[in-house]
N, C-alpha and C positions, 0 to 999 in steps of 0.2 A: 374237834376242829379248833375250838377256842383255846384248848391247852396247847395244841401245836402252834397256833398263832402267837400265843404268849411266849412260848419257848424260843420261837424264831427271833424274838427280840431280846429275851433274857440271856441267851447264850452269848450275846455281845458283852454282857456284864460278867460272864463266867459262871452262871448258875442256871438251874432248870427247876421246873415244878412237875409234880406227878399227878396231883389232885388239886383242882382249882379251889374248891370250897375249903380244903384243909390248909393248903400252902399259903393262902392269902388271908387267913384269920388273924395273924398278928400284924398285918399291914406292912411289914418290912419289904417283902418282895413286890407287893402292890405299888409301894412308893418307888422302888427301884425300876419297875416296869415303866411307870409314868416318866421317870427321868430319862430312860433310854429312848422312848418313842417321841418325847417332846424336845429333848436336847436341853432341858432346863433343870436347875437344882431346886428340889423341894426343901421344906423346913426340916431341920435335923430330927430324925426319928427317935422315939423312946426305946431303949434297949431292955427294959424290964419285962418280966414274964407275967406280970399281973394283968388282970382284965382291963383295968383303967389305962395301962400303957398301950395295950392293943387297940382299944377304942380311940385313943388319942392319935395313933398312927393312921388308922383308917379314916378318921375325920380329916387329918391333914391331906390325905389322898383325895377324899371327896371334895374338900375345899378347893384344891388345885383344879380338879375337873370342872367345878362350878365356875372358877375364874376364867375358864376358856369359853364361857357362854353356853355351857351345857346344863339343862334343867334336869336334876335328878329327882324323879317323882317316886315317893314312897320307898326310897332306898336310904337306910340309916346304918350308921357304923355298927350298932348292936347286932343287926341281922347278919352282917358280914362276919363279925367276930364269932357269932353263934353258929356259923357254918350253914346258913340258909342258902340252899343250892339255887333256888329260883332267883333270889335277890343278887347272889354273886354273879350268876350268868347274865342277869340283866345289866349289872354294872359293867361287866366285861364287854357286852355288846355295845353299850353306850360309849365305852372307850374306843372300840373299833370304829364305830360310826364317826366319832369326832376326829380321831387321829389318822385313820386309814382311808376313809371314804368321803368325809365331808368336804375336803379341799379339792376333790376331783371336779373339774369343770370343763365341759366340752360345748363350744358354741353357746356360751352364756347360760347353759343349764348347770345344775349342780347335784352333788350327792348321788342318790340312787339313779336318777334319770341320766345324769352325766356319765356314770359308769356303764349303764346299759347302752347308751348311744356310742360310747367308745368301743364296746365289744361288737356292736352291729357294724360299725364302719370297718374295723379291722378284719372281720370275718366275711364281709360282703362278697369278696371275689371267690369264696370257696363253695363248691357244690355240696349239697346235702347238709349245709349249715344254715340255720334260721333262728337267730337269737331273739326271742321275744320277751324273756323273763329270766328270773334267777332260780328256776326250779327245773321244770321238765325239758326246757330247751337244751340242758347240758347232760341229759341222761345217756346219750349215745357216745359221749366223750369226744366227738369230733370238734366241738366248740373249743375245748381246751387245747386239742392238737393244732387247730387252726391258728389260735393266738400265738402259740410257740413258733409254728412254721412261718407266720407272717413276719416275725421279728428275728428269728434264728433258723432259717430254712435248712441249715446244715445239720440240725439236731434231729429232725423227723423226716422220714420219707412219706409225705402225706399221700402220695398217689397209691400206696399199697394198703391204706386203711380202708375198712369196710364198715358201712353203717350198721350191718347186722351183727357186728362183733363188739358190743359196747365195753365189755370187760377188758379186752385187749387195748382198746382205744384209751380208756380211763387210766389203766395201769401204766401204759406207755407215757401218757402226759404227766402223771404224778411222778413217775421215776425220773423222767428227763428234767422236770422242774426242780426236783430235790437235788439231783446230781449236778446239773449244769447252771441252774439259775438261782441256787441257794434259797429255794422256796420249800419249806418243810411240807411233808405229806400230811395235810390237815384232814383229808377225806378218805373214806374207804370205798373202793370201787364196788364191792359186793353190796354194801348198804345202799349206794345210789341206784344200782340196777334193780335191786329188790324192793325199792320203795316207789309207790305210785307217784308221789310228789316229794322230791328231795327237799331237805330243810333249806329255805331261802336264805336265812342268815349265814349258814355255814358256806353255801355256794358263794354268796356275796363277799364274805370275808376272804375266802380263798382267791376269788377272782381279783379282789383289790390288791393282793400280793403281786399278781401278774402286772397290774397297772403300774404299781410302783417300781417293779423290776424293769419295766420298759419305759420308765419316765424320760430317759434320754431320747428315745425315739419319738415320744410325745412332743418334746420340744421341737424336734425336727418337723413334725407335722404342723405345729403351730406356725413355725417359720414358713413352711410351704404354703399354708393358708394365707398368710399375709402377702407373700409374693404373688399368689394367684389373684388376690384381690387387686393389687396394684396393676398387674398385667392386664386384667380384665378392663380396668379403667382406661389403660392406654389403647387397648384394642378397640374399645367402643369409641374413644375420641378419634382414632385414626379413621374409623368407618364414617364418622360424622364429617371429618375433613374431606374424605373422598366424595361423599354425597354432596357437600357444598361445592367442591370444585366442578363436579359434573353438572350440577344444576346451574352454576354460574356460567360455565362454558356454553351450555345449551341456550340459556337466555341471551347471552351476548351474541351468539351465532344467529339467533332469530332476529335480534335487533340489527345485526350487520346485514342480513338478507333483506330486511323490511325497509330500512332507510333509503336505499337506492330506488326502490319501487315508489316510495313517497316523494322522492326528489326528482322523479322523472316528469318533466314538464312538456313532453312531446305532445303537441295539440293534435286533435282528430279533426277530420274534415266535415263530419256530420254530427248532427245533434244526437242521433241514436247511439253513436259510438261514445260520445262524451257522457251520455246518461248511463251507459253500461259501466263506464269507469266510476261514476258516482255510486252506482249500485254495488260495485266491487268494494269501494271504500266503506260503504255502509256495512257490508258483510264483515269486513275487517274489524270495524268498531264493535259490531254486535257479537261476532263469533270468535274471531281470532285473538283480539287483544285482551278481553276480560280474563281468560285463563292465564295469560302472561302477567297480568297485574297481580293475580293470586300467587303465581310462582315468585315474582319479585318480593312480595310481602313475606311469603314463606321463607325465602332465602335469607332475608334480614332476621327473621325470628330464629331460624336455625343457627345463624352466625352468632346471635346474642346468647342463645342457649349453650352453644359450644364453648364460647369464651367464659361463660359462668362456670361450666363444668371444669374447664381447665384451671380456672382460679381456685375452685373448691378443692381440686386435687393437687394443688401446688405445681401445676404444669405451666410452662411458658405459654403466652398468648399465641393464638393461631394467626399466622400471617399467610393469607392466600397467595396464589401464584401471581406473577407480574400481570397487571391489568385486570385482576379479578377481585379487587377490593370492593366492598359495598359502595364506597364512593365512586369507583370506576363504573359500576353498574348504574348508579344514580345518574352519573354524567351521561352515560350512553342512553339511558332512558330519557333524560332531558332532551338530548339531540333527536331522539325518536319523536317526542311530542312536538318539538319545534317543527320538524319536517312534516308531521301530521297536520299541524295547524296551517302551515303554508300550502300544503297540498289541497286541503278542503277549500281554502280561499281561491286557489287557482282554478279548481274544478268549477266553482260557481261562476267565477268571472268568465271562464271559457264558454260555459253554457249561455250566459248572457250575450257574449260576443256572437256565438253561432246563431242564437235566436234573432239578434239584430241583423246578421248577415242573411239569414233565410228570408226575413221580411224585406230587406232591401233588394235581394235578388229577385223575389217575386214581383216587387214593384217595378224593377227594371224591365222584367220580361213583359209585364202588362203594358207599360208605356211604350216600349219598343215595338210590340205587336201592333198597337194602335197607330203609331207613327208609320210603320212599314205598310200597314193597310192603306193609310192615307196617301203615301207616296207611290203606291203601286200604279203604274201607267202614266204618272205625271211627266216623266222624262220623255216618253214617246209623244205625249201630247204637246210638250214644249218644242219638240223637234219637227212637228208638222209644218208644211208650207202651204196650207190651205188658203192663206191670204193672197197667194199669187193669182188665183183664178176667181177670187171672191168679188162680189159687187161692192160698191161703195158702202152700202148699208151693212153688208156682211163684214167689211173691214172694220167699220165703226163698232159693229157688234163684237168682232174678235178683239178689238182693242179694249173695249169695256170689260169683256170677259177676262182678258189678261190682267186688267187692273184688279178685278175681283179675285183672281188667282193670287196676285201679289199680296192682297189683303189677307187672304187665307194663309199664304206662306208666312207672312209676318206673324199671324196669330199662332202658327206652329213653332215659331222660333223658341218660345218659352219652354215648350215640351222637349225640344232637342237639347236645350241647356239643362233641363232637369235630368234627362237621360245621361248626359255627360257627367253631371254632378254625382248622380248615383253610382255610376261606374267608377268615378274617382274615389268615392267613399268606400266602395267594395275593395278597391286596391289598397287603400290605407288600412283597412281592417283585415287584410291578408286573406281574402276569400279564396277558397281552394280552386274554384272554377273561374278565377279572374281572367285567364287567357281567352276563354270563349267569350266572356263578357266584353273584354277589350276589343276583340275582333269584331263582334257585332256592333259595338259602339262606334268603332272606327269606320265600319261600313256605312252606318247611318250618317256619320259626320261627312264622309266623302261624298255620299249621295246628296246630302244637304248642300254641300258646296257646289256640286255639279248642277243641282236644281237652281241655285242662285245664279250661276253663270248662264244656264240655259234661259232662265227667266229674263235676265238682262239682255241677252242676245235677241230674244223674241220681241221684247218691248222695242228695241231699237228698229227692228224690221217693221213692226206695226206703225211706229211713229213716222217712219219714212213714207208710208203710204197713207198716213192719217189725213194729209192735206187733200187726198183724193176722195176721202170719205166724209160726208157731212151729216148724213142722216143717222141718227142714233135713237133707239127706242128707250126713252127715259124710264118708262115703266119697268122694262126688263132690267135696266141698270139698277133702279131703286130696289127691285125685288132681289137682285143678286147681292147688292150691298147689304141688305138687311137679312137676307137668308143665310149668307155665309157666317156672320158673327153669331146669329141665332143657332145655326147648325153646330158651330164650334162650341157655343155655350152648352148645347145638349150633349155633345160628345164629352166635354169636360165634366158635365153633371153625371153622365153615365160612368165616366172613369172614377169620379169621386165616390159615387154610390157603390161601386164595385171594389173600391180601394180597401186592401186589408189593413187592419190596425192591430196594435199591441199595446196594452195598458197594464199597470200594476196596482192601481188604486181606484177606489170608487170615484174620487174626485176627477181622475183622468177620464173615466168613461162618462161621467156626468158632463164634462166639457165637450166630448164628442157628441153626446146627445143634444146638448144645447145648440151646437153648431148645425146639427141636422135639422132641428126644429126651425132654426133661422132660415135654412135653405128651403124648407117646405113653405115658409111664409112668402117666399119670392115666386112660388109657382103660379098664383093667380095673375101677376103682372106678366110672367113669361107666356101664359096662355093667351093674354091679350095681344102680345107681340106676335105670337104664332097666327092668330086670327087676322091680324093686320097684314102680315106677309102673304097669307093665303088670299086676302082681299085684293092685294096688288096683282097676284097671278090671275085672279078671276077677271080683273079689269083688263089685263093684257089679252086674255082670251076674247073678251067682248070686242076690243079694238081690232084684233086679227079677223074675227068673224065679220065685223062691220066693214073694214077696209080691204079685206081679202089679201092680207099680207102674205108674201111668199114663205115666210118662216113657218107657216102652218102650225102655229101655236107653240113652237119650241123656243126656249130662251137661249140666245147665243152667248149670254154672259156667265152662265153658271150651269153646272150639271146637277145642282140640288133641285130636286123635284118636290112638289107638294106631297107626293106620296112618301118620299124619304122623310120630310119634316114630320108628317103625321106618324110614320112608323117609329121614328126615333122618339117622338113625344110620347107615344104609347109605351115604348120601352122604358122611358124615364119614369112614367107613372107606375109601371110594374116593379121597378127597382126600389121605389120609395118604401113600400111595406116590407120588402126583404131586408132593407137597411134597418128599418124599425125593429124587426125580429132579431137581427144580428146584435144590435145594440142592447136590446132587452136581455138576450142570453148572456152577453158579456157582463151586463150589470148584475145579473144573478150570480155569475161566477165570482165577480169581485165581492159580492155580499158573502158568498160562501168562504172566500179567502179571509175576509174580515172576521167571520165566525171562527175560523181556524186560528187566526192570530189571538183573538180574545180567549179561546179555549186553552191555547198553549200558555198565554200570559198568566191566566188565572192559576193554572197548576204550577208554573214556574215560580210565581210570586209566593206560593205556599212552600214548595219543596226547597227553594233556595234558602230562605230564613230557617226552615226546619234543619237543614244540614248544618248551617252555622251554629244553631242552638245546640245541636247534638255534639258538635266539636267542642263547644265551650263546656257542656256538661261533662264530657269525658275528661277534659282538663281538670275540672273540679274533683271528679271521682278519684283521679290519679293522685291527688294530694290530700284527700280527706281520709279520716280513719273512722270506719264504722264496723265494729266487730273484728273477727279474726281475718287473716289473709285469705283463708278459704271462703269466708263470707264475702269478702271483697271480690274474690275470683268468681264466685257464683253470681254475685250481683252484676259483674261485668259481662259474664257469659249470657245472662238473661238480657242484659242491655244489648249485647251483640245480636241475640236472637231477634229482639224487637227491631233492630236496624235492618237485619237481613229480611225480615218480614215486610219492610217498607219497599223492598226492591220492585214489587209489581207496579208501584206508582212511578218509579223511574222508567220501567219498561213502557208504561202507558204514555209517559211524556215522550219517550223515544219514538213511539208510534205516531203521536201527534206531530213531532218534529219531522218525521219522514213524510207525512201527508203535506206539511208545509213546503218541504223541498220539492216534492213531486208536483205541487201546484205552482212552483217557480216563484215563491214568495221570498223576498230577500231582506225585508225589514219588518220590525214589529214595534210599534209605539206603545204597546200595552205592557211591556215589561223590559227591565234592564238586564234580565238574565238570558243568556244564550244557552243552547244545549251544551256547548263546550264548557261553560261555567259549571253547569250542573254535573256534567261527567267528571270534571276534575275534582269538584267538591265531594262527589260520591266516592270516588276512588280514594281521596285523602281520608274520608271518614272511615271507610273499611280498613285502610292501612293503620289509622290511629288507634281504633278499638283493638285490632289484632296486636299491635305493638304494646298497648297498655296491658292487655291480658298476659302477654309474654313477660312483661316486667314483673307482674305480680307472681307469675309462675316461677320466675327466676328468684324472686324474694323468698318464696316457699322453699325452693330448692336450696337456697343459701341457708335459710333458717334451720331446715331439717338436717342438712349436711354438717352444719357447724354447731348444732345443738342449741340454737338460740330459742328461748321461750317466747310465747306469744306476747307476754308482758314486756320482755325486752324489745321485741320488734315494735310494739306500740310506743314504747318510750323513745326508741330511735326515730320513728316516724313523727311523733309529736314534737320532738326537739327540732328535727329537720324542717317541718312545716312552720314552726314558730318563727324561725329565722329566714324562711323563704317568703319574704314579705311581698314580693312581686309575683308570686305563684308561677315562677318560670321553671320550676323543677330542678333548679341548681342553686348553689350557694357560692357567693364570692369569698375570697380569703378571710376578710374580717368577719363576715357572717358565719363562716365555718369555725373560726376560732371561738366565737361566742358560743356556738353550738357545743363545741368540745368542753368548754368551761362549764356549761350547764349540765354536762354529763359527769362532771367531777375531775376533769383533767386539769392538772396544775401547770398552766402555761402562762408564765409571767411575762412582763415587758423587759426583763433583763436579757442579757446575751444568751444565757442558758435556755430560757424559755423560747427565745426567737429561734435558736438552733433546733430545739425539739419540734417546734411548729414547722420549720422548714423541712425537717425529716418526714413529718407526717404528710405535708403537702406533696412531697416527691412521690409518696406512695399513692395518694388518692388522685393526683393530677400529674401522671407521668409525662404527658405531652405538653405540660405548661400552658394550658389553655386559659388558666385563670378562673376556672369554675370547678365545682365539685358536684357530681351527680349523686342522686340518692343511692344508685346501685354501688357506686364507688364508696360511698359513706358506709353502706351496709357491709361491703366486703372488708373494709378496714376494721369496723367494730367486731365483725365475726372473727377476724384473725386475732384481735385483741382478747377475745373471750373463749376461744376454742382451740383445741389441738388437732393437728392433721398428720397424716403420714409424712415422713421425711425421707430423703435419700439415705441418711444414716440408719434409719430404722430398717429400710429395705436391705441395705448392705449387711446389717447385723443378722437379718433373717437368712440371707444367702450363706453367711458364714457358718450358721448352725447346720444348714443342709450339707455344707462342704466339710463338716467335721473340723472346724477351726482352721482350715487351710486358707491360703490367700487366693486360691483358685478353686474352680469346681469342674467336674467332668461331665461328659454327655450322659454317662450311665447314671450318675447321681441325680441329674436333672430329670431323667426319664423315670427314675425310681420314685422320686419324691413329689413330682408335679403331675397333674393331669396331662394326657398326651398332647392336646392342642397347645396348652401353655408351655409345656416343656419344649416343643418344637419351635414355638415363638421365640423363646430365649436362645435356643441353639442357633437359630438363623440370624440373630442380631448381636450376640456376644462376640467381642473381639478375642482373638487368641491371647492367652496370658503369656507374658514375656519375662517374668521375674526369674531370679536365679534358681528358685525352687521349682521351676516349671517342669511338667512332664508332658509327654506326647498327648495331644488332644486337650490340654488344659485350657479353660476359658476364663476370661477376666470379668467376674461378676461385679467388681468395684466400679469400673468405668461404665458398665451397663446401668448400675443403680444410679450413678450420678447423672447419666444422660436422660433417665426417666424424668428428672426434675429440672432439666436445663435445655439449652439449645441443642437439638438433636435431629437426626434423620430417622429416628425410630418410628 
């Protein structure tokens, strides 16, 4: 094998050897072999026949081998000159390793591993071939035949070969290689088949000849690998763009659907309906909005990651569809939150309004019922003409009775005015049942006017006959005059004791309680007045019994009987403890509300500052350097975990806030924080930590893709932080110039320096915002220190696949690239229109340029 390998090279110099150990002893053919395989000239050989001349020639050959970085262990010129077979074969194997195998490299492996990997890849599609080594994997000859067929399919009919006929397979491969590929027959088929383990060095030497024979195809494979890598990046970026567009569309559509709901201010007629709207709003805040907050944050993270990947692969920045920029989504989100804030305020105001309306409506019904009960029958009474047949005393009595009625009527004037005022307020507050309220109020007012007219008419009739009536019972009159106001006072007291009330603070309920206590203090004097009135009635009874008056104990001036006075008085006494109980229960409810306020305030006063502190700490972490970027990332993720673990406290505060709203508590003097403040702060905190983590991830992505060391990254960060004195995360132009100078950039104050700095600023601040972010700074420094794929490199790779043509065909793409990437190119390449075009030719040059510029790819 070694002899055949040497002769395959020596015949290029017009000579051959027959016996390695004999023909290399004088060193002349050895030096000639090295010149042929290296393409370099060695030192002039010695032509003498003496031993010293031969040793000199061999030493020159060995020195040349050593100059190529090969360590020759225990191989000396004397052993070669003396024909030492073992040493000579060892030297030849060293030469083969250095000049035939060592330079073989596949996917960053080298030498033996690289050659083996190349064989495995080339024979992978062939059945019955499994190359795992350089000995028994080649015994059946199919591996050699597969290598030839893969590169020159017209030389071997692989389908007719059989695994059980190794001699035929081996001889076929050896003969074809020698005849058509100029690879000498270095192995013997019978020796390989008859040996349990063929010689590994012989197999490797022979296989290396195949590798070099197909080196042109290897260049094509390398070019195909580069193209596949670039296309894979494009495909991944396109998928990220599609994902962003869909997520942005879904989020904007959700916002578009939600805002009209939040802007709907159509009021409901009942408290129950409005409370259901409030509950729906709470469900929205608890269940529907939080996932959308996460989607919005993830959308921004995906956008930043995509832009970073595009920059790292020299692709143009991603420009979302019209109306789907991150700023558009932020603007839409701002509109959502504005509508949300206004909606919650409107809900609470509506609930307050309905609560007030329900209270006024109930008060209207109570006062109206009392008044209607009082007026029942009065019209009929005023229309009686009993005075026409009455005696003089009866007429006097009727007149006094009428005066008492007028007094009672005047006393009820205030209640009628109250009823009208309440109806007017219900109208102003847009009470849903205002028509029925107005109708009832109008009926009361009309009836009241009619009563006034009837009263005036009856008085005139009585006064016409008053001259005929002289006798009047002063006691009855006094009774009637005192009983009517007292009766009216009792009715007013019963009305006040049964009046509903609504309060929002302890101070308000304490005020009602004080007023009630003051009322109870008047009860002893009222009882004295009751006893005095009853005493008048008792005196009348005595006079009637004494003088046998025809009235038979009845009072002609009033219908208020002692039984009524006693009954109403007893009712007042029963209502007092009920009022006490109602006030006590309301006082307890207000105490519970105050406890809820304090409970919420205590938590909010802790959570609010905690959120602010965490925001400030995240800001410090994002600009400080502690350890590697991975250390910072782990630190931030642990920090994020601690923040997420704080969520139960937020949920607990939400629960307290819900209790406060259900209790209809509208203010809280124990804290300046509202639930809205806490929600917005919490959402900002989650978004900030997620963005900070994403920034570090992008820095890692940039560092790894650009080959930036951790020391360089630390140096960049230290320089940036040093000049970022306000800790804003950005540098102004002058700060950035100072930062560049600190890193060794020669930017003087002359015209040349200013032009260079303007060029750099156009790169790091393309939108001319006047600030440089850390990510833009890192991108710039990475471009300054690392190489990336370019359109020219991809174009050169396609040219190799195309066999140096200016176009490439569909068959060539499908032969050299994986199926999915080949179809990707075919679908996107424009037809080639040059003068040398053939049918079906594709333009790989415009395709390569489009990969790195504005494109619809």
